Steps between C-alpha positions, in 0.01 A plus 500: 500500500764552245700796376543353149154628414632851453738366234261253338186709461591675175640182349192298587265763363688490172479121493125513550470721192649235270260354242343171614680307228838584652416369847324166501302482824256249641178659617454568870245288680147589395315251718236689695510242776871516587527879471178558695611248763827691547314832526277355773807425716544879550758483783826309515830474686831571328773309683847644442738244647827409331874559523423874516370439853850389605685753287304773678428672170208547265720409205723202571804510269526122469832477685374360828611139557214249489575408862402853608136401450424343839156545654517331841123489573352477153121469519330525162169393657516812715523720190197351334296464818561870561384580147182301554429659837556845348228435243736456206407258223831445318874523562805561281847382606828637361635172360798679341596864549776731375784290644411182310443288812217247458266397782450160339742214432566576135614208283567720198827424321712816513867564427572129466330392823175512697401851602667557836385839626184389676362374830642151441855640479452736796469241772129574541336160471162642397374552146325822600294526183371146552411580862333821389281309254402246767416771753283682249298184443479441875362848577291556188723771352561518125876465431705715263872548440733789416800463269743786433669523161764739633765268643834639624629150574458343157463777242853643537656161414267411214428593142151637437390176332650288776328700771166487320529121487550498877187708558303280264623184673421645844147607407436168325613325817274715718184451297554126453584417862272739690150450364202717584657847472249781471763753389864521390646844580793583270719792605723716277356362175697760303813284546367279221399568141126497415531168317670347806226624731247348262688171519491501880130584493438205268692269736276601791181454298613164362541349847249704702244665269305647791805667657484874431825682418599840638794694353593781737413841355677682782370828635198542272127541558412210270386719213811421292609146423877482448560126494304257290375229491362498852160429655523752787631855511622652825598810691799484731407719799276683252119512504277476194356827366231653723216411258613137520707251302382442144579133427423521129833555327591517134842359409620464142150561369328242720295551816569308819348488848791564738421548872733682740692421816647762737797395712590690817713431808399472864845637595713747309710227334392194303732267692527490878772727636592577859353828622252528214174678580145380444223699336200599709163328475361820349757502220461129430122527498522798265696285252260208543188712463624706206639198316176303528282805433697576185455147368832327574633227728729594791818297552643602838862408570560345844863380533629221726808586709837326538340216696268414213182621669283807459577722802228524761464876464407453133251227589338736751484782245335272245234396750438866590459571130258210456276637775481833320441331163212308657366813670635830359314689773778392737743732321529827694397818323778717355647734756670760282404744226776368272412132550484324161463831318664532154871570551772598253873498561753716317704185421520127573808303604616270218143507362409243766127477560575372851572863587210690341380828650169338598684299765561820698125556551376145567505526882759222505845588641643183343463634145670808360562745219861512384609762245824496302818616670562755222163663569633812670167605651273194531136605505195295597168652387161376625154584370252502791205487257325806640627795705570374851599684818814373678735617773722199574752286314649161591803369311684170525843440350585127501842354575792743522416872521610680183269803481648816651254769391145506360200724438126434500321703233140550386356639179333838549348603169787449255772546758670244724537636852712358782305435820762308695877445500697225674844346523564130563206257505620164635270217604200724578456874467193711576441869476211744533435839340215748451224326301484550123265366235592357160441210265865462392788452742862403459804403701827645366830355621748785493810318623602135549801271516563171316573169671454123466189309602528123517122466465499643149346230281765548230756271663768262373715258702840635591416854394404795720144628461456808285517844655175669592410860569169631628223250568158538661295220655209719609380848409188561708295814529239543772265761634550493874215665689631827633437556870 
């Protein structure tokens, strides 16, 4: 979820290399029962709902007035009932995100008074975390909470020690008031020093020993553990390695059993945003199937909208997904030669895994590959596995049309040959050509313009979205029967 991972990774790896004597750490949970019980849950709902929803940005800067948080048809029961009906077994709610706004009535003493950037100070009469806990009990869903250590509301006006005390007081408050948590999901753990993270971990275990702690590892496949101590590792929009997640991890000379959780979004963004697009059942099932097959739990983000309810179109998509999970035979066979084949892009926008090359060959027009704007000739290469015959190409360019010229090429021996040339693509483009046969194919964008796209997930309140160049939602090759 968070761009700080690019900055923190090297620092955290260095911290992990410190001798054990320099970083006193409590041991992660070793109870077979609680870890195994969490692994059996397999499928959960991530609920991103906070001030970001009303800021209209993935990263709320903490400057929105508390009164801006105003769901007019808040229905927490609907969230959890939907999770249950979708076959999910646990749910995680964003109790505090990047803007510092708390979804519970915090009584923590802060800056000489009771903490006043929360639901109680917003005019919303509901302690949403309390309602969330009640709903989870009501519908048989295991409750969990998310707490972000990056806080643009409080960090800029605090010393490091002062801010750490706030986080410690908040987490102490959470784990003492809201009993029965199955997981506490801590985001941006690199904000704190290792000893401070250990202290927070100890607080959780003191009050709720069976609550497992996750420290977000960012865009990793779970094979490297950046933040410690933690009971669960994770991959943000990143699958475990193909052979499967290896839960046995050695840290500071000791071995631990650390399972994995993959978090992915049903839309493009984590929080609800107007005009956002929803992933197809095929794409969502692919993430579910591959996550479970590779030995991890899937945490699928399903965000409530401004009203405080999960939109009906997302409810429908979840039920469609459940039917396929229950009976995978309902999923249509792949239609194209490039469908889910290994794909490689010449570059990746801002190193964001939301825009990987594989999203251009997943038969889902709501996902896309987005290269960097300084990539002068963006190239998408696909391995068809074996030589295949094809004579037709279908391309989809989402949002505003930026591509002005492209070529379709195939590998003939050691030489790339152009089989088709085109100009603008737009919402849907198809072209036919004399059939050729090859295992390797590529799309080369020869010319494009740069413009804004408000659906880019890297968004901040009050700032224009970043400029984008070429982007491809679908690159499909077919062999149309020649008449």
